[in-house]
N, C-alpha and C positions, 0 to 999 in steps of 0.2 A: 342850098337847102340840105338839111340832114335827112338821111334815109332812116325810116322807122323800122325798128327790129321786130320781126314777126317770128312766132314759134319759140322753140327751146334751143338753147345752145348745147353743145356736146357736154360741157361741164355740168350744166344743170341735169342733163339725163344721166350722167355717170353718178351724180350725188344721189339721185332717186334710186338708181339700181343698187348703190352701196347700202342705203338705208334698208331696202327690201332684203338684201343679203343678210344684214345684221339681225333683222327681225326673224328671218327664217332660221338662222343659226341658233337662236334662242328657243323658238317655238317647236322645231322639229324634235329635239330630244325630250322636251316636256310632253309633247303629244305621244311619243313612243312609250314613255313611262306610264302615261295614262292608259294607253291600250293594253299594256302588260298588266297593270292593276286590274283592269276589267277582265282580262283572261283568267287571272288568278282567282277573282271573285267567283268565277264559274265553279272552280273546284270547291270553294267554301259553300256554295249553294247546293252542289251535288251532295257533299258530306252532310250539310245541314238537314237534307231530306231523310237521311239515314238514322239520325240520332234518336228520334223517338221510337221508331220500330226496333232498333237495336236495344234500347233500354227496356222496352216492354218485353221482348224475347228473353233478354237476359234476366229480368225479374221473374219470369214464369219458369224458365228452364235452368237457371243458374249456369249458363254456358253462352258462348257466342255462336250465332248462326253462320251458315255460309251465305254469301249474297249471290243472287243470280239475276240475270237480266229481266226486265219487266215483262217480256213475252214468253219466258220460260215457265214451265209448270213447276212450282216450288213443292219440295217434299217437306216433311215435318221439321227438318233441321235447316231449312232454307227460307230466306225471305226474298221476294222480288224487289228489285231496286234499279234505278237509272244509274248505271256504272260508267257510261261513256258519254261525255260531252264533246263539244267542238274542239275544246282546248285541254281538257283534263279527262283522266280515266281513274276510277276508284278501284282499288284491288278487291277481289272477291273474298279474300280472307281477312278476318279481324285478327291482328297479331296480339298475342298475349293470352293469359289465362284469366277467365272471369274471376273477379270483377274488374280487373285491369285489362285494357285493350287499346289498340291503336288502329285508326282508319288511316290508310295511306292513299293520298291522291298524287298521281304523277302527271305533270304537265306534258302534253303531246305536241304542242305547236307554239309558235311565237318565240319571243326573246327568252322565256322561262322554260323552253323545251327541255324535257328530261329531268327537270328539277322536281323536288318532292316537297309536299305539304303534308304534315302529320296532324291528326287530331287524336288526343289521348284522354282516357278516363281512368280513374282509379276507384270509382264508386259505382260500377256497373251501368254507366251511362247517364246517371243523373246530371252529371256536369261533364263538360268536355273542354279540353284546352286546345285551342287552335294554335298552330306553330309550335308544336311540341318538339322534343328532342328528335333529331333526325331530319328536321326540315332544312332544305338546302336552298330555298327561294330567298332572295335578298329581302331584307325587312322592309325596304322602301316600296316593294311591290305587294306586300301583305295588307289586307284590310286593317283598319285601325284596331279592331277587336283582337287581332292576331299578333300585334307587335308587343 
């Protein structure tokens, strides 16, 4: 009588492990890029919240304000804003002379750590260009609107 095989052989188990390793080698870099894109989108979101108040201030004062934290008491030349997120920080100064200006977001954590994302305007804040000159973040991590 022949003995019936029960369970898995070593070869079968090695094949399964090899397949899992190949899938992981493909999935992990893709997941890391996805996480980095999500972190960069935080900078876009922080800057997006500043665009309308900056345009309004610029239209009224023909100058750029200084940005201060949301809990600070703003003076006449300042506007309160969320400047620090979990992965990005917005500079408190708008670079440039009105009506041209640049909002600078610096990444503070993750794979894009210390890289810069700039938002530029030449018309007093009516329109903004995401990923303007000086941006150091790789284009694959930028949102589609910034590429």
